[in-house]
N, CA, C and O atoms as CSV, one atom per row, in Angstrom:
chain,resi,resn,atom,element,x,y,z
A,1,UNK,N,N,33.721,-40.916,-41.840
A,1,UNK,CA,C,34.537,-41.528,-40.834
A,1,UNK,C,C,33.843,-42.803,-40.386
A,1,UNK,O,O,32.627,-42.821,-40.197
A,2,UNK,N,N,34.591,-43.835,-40.222
A,2,UNK,CA,C,34.046,-45.089,-39.735
A,2,UNK,C,C,33.752,-44.989,-38.253
A,2,UNK,O,O,34.464,-44.306,-37.518
A,3,UNK,N,N,32.705,-45.668,-37.812
A,3,UNK,CA,C,32.403,-45.674,-36.383
A,3,UNK,C,C,33.496,-46.431,-35.636
A,3,UNK,O,O,34.000,-47.449,-36.110
A,4,UNK,N,N,33.849,-45.926,-34.480
A,4,UNK,CA,C,34.912,-46.546,-33.697
A,4,UNK,C,C,34.428,-47.792,-32.953
A,4,UNK,O,O,35.243,-48.582,-32.476
A,5,UNK,N,N,33.124,-47.973,-32.851
A,5,UNK,CA,C,32.590,-49.128,-32.142
A,5,UNK,C,C,33.068,-50.429,-32.782
A,5,UNK,O,O,32.728,-50.721,-33.929
A,6,UNK,N,N,33.831,-51.185,-32.064
A,6,UNK,CA,C,34.270,-52.486,-32.544
A,6,UNK,C,C,35.240,-52.443,-33.709
A,6,UNK,O,O,35.665,-53.493,-34.191
A,7,UNK,N,N,35.599,-51.262,-34.172
A,7,UNK,CA,C,36.518,-51.151,-35.303
A,7,UNK,C,C,37.950,-51.040,-34.789
A,7,UNK,O,O,38.206,-50.401,-33.768
A,8,UNK,N,N,38.860,-51.658,-35.493
A,8,UNK,CA,C,40.263,-51.570,-35.129
A,8,UNK,C,C,40.890,-50.272,-35.639
A,8,UNK,O,O,41.864,-49.776,-35.073
A,9,UNK,N,N,40.311,-49.728,-36.723
A,9,UNK,CA,C,40.860,-48.521,-37.331
A,9,UNK,C,C,39.743,-47.531,-37.615
A,9,UNK,O,O,38.595,-47.909,-37.845
A,10,UNK,N,N,40.109,-46.253,-37.593
A,10,UNK,CA,C,39.190,-45.178,-37.954
A,10,UNK,C,C,39.878,-44.346,-39.021
A,10,UNK,O,O,41.052,-44.001,-38.884
A,11,UNK,N,N,39.156,-44.024,-40.078
A,11,UNK,CA,C,39.703,-43.209,-41.154
A,11,UNK,C,C,39.188,-41.783,-40.993
A,11,UNK,O,O,37.987,-41.561,-40.841
A,12,UNK,N,N,40.106,-40.819,-41.029
A,12,UNK,CA,C,39.766,-39.415,-40.873
A,12,UNK,C,C,40.464,-38.630,-41.972
A,12,UNK,O,O,41.680,-38.735,-42.130
A,13,UNK,N,N,39.716,-37.852,-42.726
A,13,UNK,CA,C,40.291,-36.976,-43.754
A,13,UNK,C,C,40.777,-35.711,-43.072
A,13,UNK,O,O,40.087,-35.182,-42.201
A,14,UNK,N,N,41.948,-35.215,-43.446
A,14,UNK,CA,C,42.492,-34.023,-42.808
A,14,UNK,C,C,42.969,-32.996,-43.826
A,14,UNK,O,O,43.237,-33.310,-44.985
A,15,UNK,N,N,43.064,-31.756,-43.352
A,15,UNK,CA,C,43.650,-30.663,-44.135
A,15,UNK,C,C,44.553,-29.879,-43.196
A,15,UNK,O,O,44.115,-29.459,-42.125
A,16,UNK,N,N,45.794,-29.677,-43.579
A,16,UNK,CA,C,46.738,-28.885,-42.798
A,16,UNK,C,C,46.781,-27.484,-43.399
A,16,UNK,O,O,47.191,-27.301,-44.545
A,17,UNK,N,N,46.356,-26.506,-42.617
A,17,UNK,CA,C,46.349,-25.106,-43.058
A,17,UNK,C,C,47.606,-24.445,-42.495
A,17,UNK,O,O,47.782,-24.356,-41.280
A,18,UNK,N,N,48.474,-23.984,-43.389
A,18,UNK,CA,C,49.762,-23.426,-42.988
A,18,UNK,C,C,49.721,-21.908,-43.104
A,18,UNK,O,O,49.405,-21.349,-44.155
A,19,UNK,N,N,50.051,-21.261,-41.993
A,19,UNK,CA,C,50.186,-19.808,-41.962
A,19,UNK,C,C,51.582,-19.480,-41.456
A,19,UNK,O,O,52.293,-20.355,-40.961
A,20,UNK,N,N,51.971,-18.216,-41.580
A,20,UNK,CA,C,53.289,-17.816,-41.089
A,20,UNK,C,C,53.449,-18.078,-39.602
A,20,UNK,O,O,54.535,-18.430,-39.141
A,21,UNK,N,N,52.354,-17.906,-38.844
A,21,UNK,CA,C,52.448,-17.999,-37.396
A,21,UNK,C,C,51.765,-19.219,-36.792
A,21,UNK,O,O,51.741,-19.369,-35.571
A,22,UNK,N,N,51.200,-20.109,-37.641
A,22,UNK,CA,C,50.471,-21.252,-37.073
A,22,UNK,C,C,50.306,-22.378,-38.088
A,22,UNK,O,O,50.268,-22.158,-39.299
A,23,UNK,N,N,50.211,-23.582,-37.553
A,23,UNK,CA,C,49.815,-24.752,-38.336
A,23,UNK,C,C,48.488,-25.210,-37.746
A,23,UNK,O,O,48.401,-25.484,-36.549
A,24,UNK,N,N,47.452,-25.295,-38.581
A,24,UNK,CA,C,46.135,-25.690,-38.101
A,24,UNK,C,C,45.698,-26.948,-38.844
A,24,UNK,O,O,45.709,-26.994,-40.074
A,25,UNK,N,N,45.314,-27.966,-38.081
A,25,UNK,CA,C,44.888,-29.234,-38.652
A,25,UNK,C,C,43.376,-29.353,-38.510
A,25,UNK,O,O,42.841,-29.256,-37.406
A,26,UNK,N,N,42.692,-29.561,-39.627
A,26,UNK,CA,C,41.235,-29.711,-39.645
A,26,UNK,C,C,40.902,-31.142,-40.047
A,26,UNK,O,O,41.519,-31.695,-40.957
A,27,UNK,N,N,39.926,-31.741,-39.368
A,27,UNK,CA,C,39.531,-33.115,-39.646
A,27,UNK,C,C,38.115,-33.184,-40.185
A,27,UNK,O,O,37.257,-32.383,-39.814
A,28,UNK,N,N,37.876,-34.157,-41.072
A,28,UNK,CA,C,36.585,-34.298,-41.727
A,28,UNK,C,C,36.165,-35.760,-41.762
A,28,UNK,O,O,37.003,-36.662,-41.782
A,29,UNK,N,N,34.861,-35.978,-41.769
A,29,UNK,CA,C,34.314,-37.332,-41.744
A,29,UNK,C,C,34.572,-38.081,-43.049
A,29,UNK,O,O,34.716,-39.303,-43.045
A,30,UNK,N,N,34.630,-37.352,-44.167
A,30,UNK,CA,C,34.861,-38.025,-45.450
A,30,UNK,C,C,35.548,-37.073,-46.428
A,30,UNK,O,O,35.689,-35.878,-46.168
A,31,UNK,N,N,35.967,-37.634,-47.549
A,31,UNK,CA,C,36.709,-36.858,-48.543
A,31,UNK,C,C,35.866,-35.734,-49.135
A,31,UNK,O,O,36.398,-34.679,-49.480
A,32,UNK,N,N,34.568,-35.946,-49.255
A,32,UNK,CA,C,33.694,-34.917,-49.813
A,32,UNK,C,C,33.681,-33.657,-48.966
A,32,UNK,O,O,33.715,-32.550,-49.503
A,33,UNK,N,N,33.631,-33.811,-47.653
A,33,UNK,CA,C,33.664,-32.657,-46.759
A,33,UNK,C,C,34.994,-31.926,-46.878
A,33,UNK,O,O,35.031,-30.697,-46.925
A,34,UNK,N,N,36.086,-32.687,-46.925
A,34,UNK,CA,C,37.413,-32.066,-47.049
A,34,UNK,C,C,37.547,-31.316,-48.369
A,34,UNK,O,O,38.084,-30.209,-48.404
A,35,UNK,N,N,37.062,-31.912,-49.450
A,35,UNK,CA,C,37.148,-31.272,-50.763
A,35,UNK,C,C,36.336,-29.985,-50.804
A,35,UNK,O,O,36.790,-28.983,-51.356
A,36,UNK,N,N,35.134,-30.002,-50.222
A,36,UNK,CA,C,34.317,-28.794,-50.163
A,36,UNK,C,C,35.043,-27.715,-49.367
A,36,UNK,O,O,35.077,-26.558,-49.786
A,37,UNK,N,N,35.621,-28.079,-48.228
A,37,UNK,CA,C,36.386,-27.145,-47.400
A,37,UNK,C,C,37.508,-26.509,-48.220
A,37,UNK,O,O,37.683,-25.291,-48.190
A,38,UNK,N,N,38.257,-27.317,-48.942
A,38,UNK,CA,C,39.384,-26.806,-49.724
A,38,UNK,C,C,38.912,-25.912,-50.868
A,38,UNK,O,O,39.579,-24.930,-51.193
A,39,UNK,N,N,37.780,-26.233,-51.481
A,39,UNK,CA,C,37.227,-25.373,-52.532
A,39,UNK,C,C,36.798,-24.028,-51.959
A,39,UNK,O,O,37.017,-22.984,-52.573
A,40,UNK,N,N,36.192,-24.060,-50.790
A,40,UNK,CA,C,35.764,-22.814,-50.149
A,40,UNK,C,C,36.954,-21.932,-49.794
A,40,UNK,O,O,36.858,-20.707,-49.867
A,41,UNK,N,N,38.067,-22.536,-49.413
A,41,UNK,CA,C,39.262,-21.758,-49.087
A,41,UNK,C,C,39.797,-20.989,-50.294
A,41,UNK,O,O,40.481,-19.979,-50.131
A,42,UNK,N,N,39.495,-21.454,-51.483
A,42,UNK,CA,C,39.969,-20.777,-52.692
A,42,UNK,C,C,39.140,-19.540,-53.028
A,42,UNK,O,O,39.511,-18.771,-53.915
A,43,UNK,N,N,38.027,-19.339,-52.331
A,43,UNK,CA,C,37.181,-18.175,-52.545
A,43,UNK,C,C,37.746,-17.004,-51.746
A,43,UNK,O,O,38.041,-17.147,-50.559
A,44,UNK,N,N,37.897,-15.860,-52.384
A,44,UNK,CA,C,38.422,-14.681,-51.710
A,44,UNK,C,C,37.590,-14.301,-50.494
A,44,UNK,O,O,36.362,-14.259,-50.567
A,45,UNK,N,N,38.249,-14.026,-49.385
A,45,UNK,CA,C,37.574,-13.609,-48.167
A,45,UNK,C,C,37.062,-14.742,-47.296
A,45,UNK,O,O,36.534,-14.497,-46.211
A,46,UNK,N,N,37.211,-15.982,-47.755
A,46,UNK,CA,C,36.766,-17.135,-46.970
A,46,UNK,C,C,37.993,-17.808,-46.361
A,46,UNK,O,O,38.863,-18.321,-47.064
A,47,UNK,N,N,38.030,-17.787,-45.035
A,47,UNK,CA,C,39.115,-18.437,-44.318
A,47,UNK,C,C,38.652,-19.764,-43.754
A,47,UNK,O,O,37.517,-20.182,-43.985
A,48,UNK,N,N,39.519,-20.422,-43.020
A,48,UNK,CA,C,39.187,-21.744,-42.483
A,48,UNK,C,C,37.959,-21.763,-41.568
A,48,UNK,O,O,37.167,-22.705,-41.619
A,49,UNK,N,N,37.794,-20.733,-40.731
A,49,UNK,CA,C,36.655,-20.726,-39.805
A,49,UNK,C,C,35.328,-20.655,-40.555
A,49,UNK,O,O,34.389,-21.383,-40.234
A,50,UNK,N,N,35.253,-19.782,-41.550
A,50,UNK,CA,C,34.026,-19.655,-42.340
A,50,UNK,C,C,33.799,-20.919,-43.154
A,50,UNK,O,O,32.678,-21.425,-43.216
A,51,UNK,N,N,34.846,-21.429,-43.775
A,51,UNK,CA,C,34.719,-22.644,-44.584
A,51,UNK,C,C,34.243,-23.813,-43.733
A,51,UNK,O,O,33.393,-24.591,-44.166
A,52,UNK,N,N,34.786,-23.941,-42.521
A,52,UNK,CA,C,34.393,-25.023,-41.625
A,52,UNK,C,C,32.923,-24.882,-41.219
A,52,UNK,O,O,32.202,-25.878,-41.145
A,53,UNK,N,N,32.478,-23.654,-40.957
A,53,UNK,CA,C,31.080,-23.421,-40.594
A,53,UNK,C,C,30.147,-23.801,-41.737
A,53,UNK,O,O,29.089,-24.387,-41.507
A,54,UNK,N,N,30.531,-23.473,-42.957
A,54,UNK,CA,C,29.714,-23.822,-44.127
A,54,UNK,C,C,29.661,-25.334,-44.306
A,54,UNK,O,O,28.588,-25.900,-44.512
A,55,UNK,N,N,30.811,-25.986,-44.228
A,55,UNK,CA,C,30.857,-27.445,-44.386
A,55,UNK,C,C,30.038,-28.114,-43.283
A,55,UNK,O,O,29.322,-29.081,-43.543
A,56,UNK,N,N,30.137,-27.612,-42.077
A,56,UNK,CA,C,29.391,-28.186,-40.958
A,56,UNK,C,C,27.890,-28.075,-41.192
A,56,UNK,O,O,27.158,-29.043,-40.983
A,57,UNK,N,N,27.431,-26.920,-41.619
A,57,UNK,CA,C,26.013,-26.723,-41.911
A,57,UNK,C,C,25.551,-27.564,-43.078
A,57,UNK,O,O,24.455,-28.124,-43.052
A,58,UNK,N,N,26.381,-27.656,-44.102
A,58,UNK,CA,C,26.044,-28.443,-45.285
A,58,UNK,C,C,25.960,-29.924,-44.947
A,58,UNK,O,O,25.059,-30.617,-45.419
A,59,UNK,N,N,26.886,-30.413,-44.141
A,59,UNK,CA,C,26.922,-31.827,-43.777
A,59,UNK,C,C,25.699,-32.213,-42.969
A,59,UNK,O,O,25.155,-33.300,-43.165
A,60,UNK,N,N,25.249,-31.347,-42.062
A,60,UNK,CA,C,24.083,-31.658,-41.234
A,60,UNK,C,C,22.815,-31.695,-42.080
A,60,UNK,O,O,21.914,-32.486,-41.799
A,61,UNK,N,N,22.728,-30.872,-43.091
A,61,UNK,CA,C,21.544,-30.850,-43.953
A,61,UNK,C,C,21.437,-32.098,-44.811
A,61,UNK,O,O,20.335,-32.551,-45.122
A,62,UNK,N,N,22.567,-32.651,-45.190
A,62,UNK,CA,C,22.573,-33.788,-46.108
A,62,UNK,C,C,22.397,-35.119,-45.403
A,62,UNK,O,O,22.217,-36.140,-46.067
A,63,UNK,N,N,22.443,-35.141,-44.100
A,63,UNK,CA,C,22.357,-36.414,-43.375
A,63,UNK,C,C,20.962,-36.709,-42.966
A,63,UNK,O,O,20.706,-37.741,-42.345
């Protein structure tokens, strides 16, 4: 994600998770984080909360 300081635009990668009873929008700093999140969702037993926690931990380690 671009810093908002002095910038006219900010780019945010998103994923819309659709369930029968809810629409959940998740935002990510870059496409790599979003792609990792989506790959994790394809793993059995991994839902959005777990995937987001993994991506969050992974992103902090790489910075």
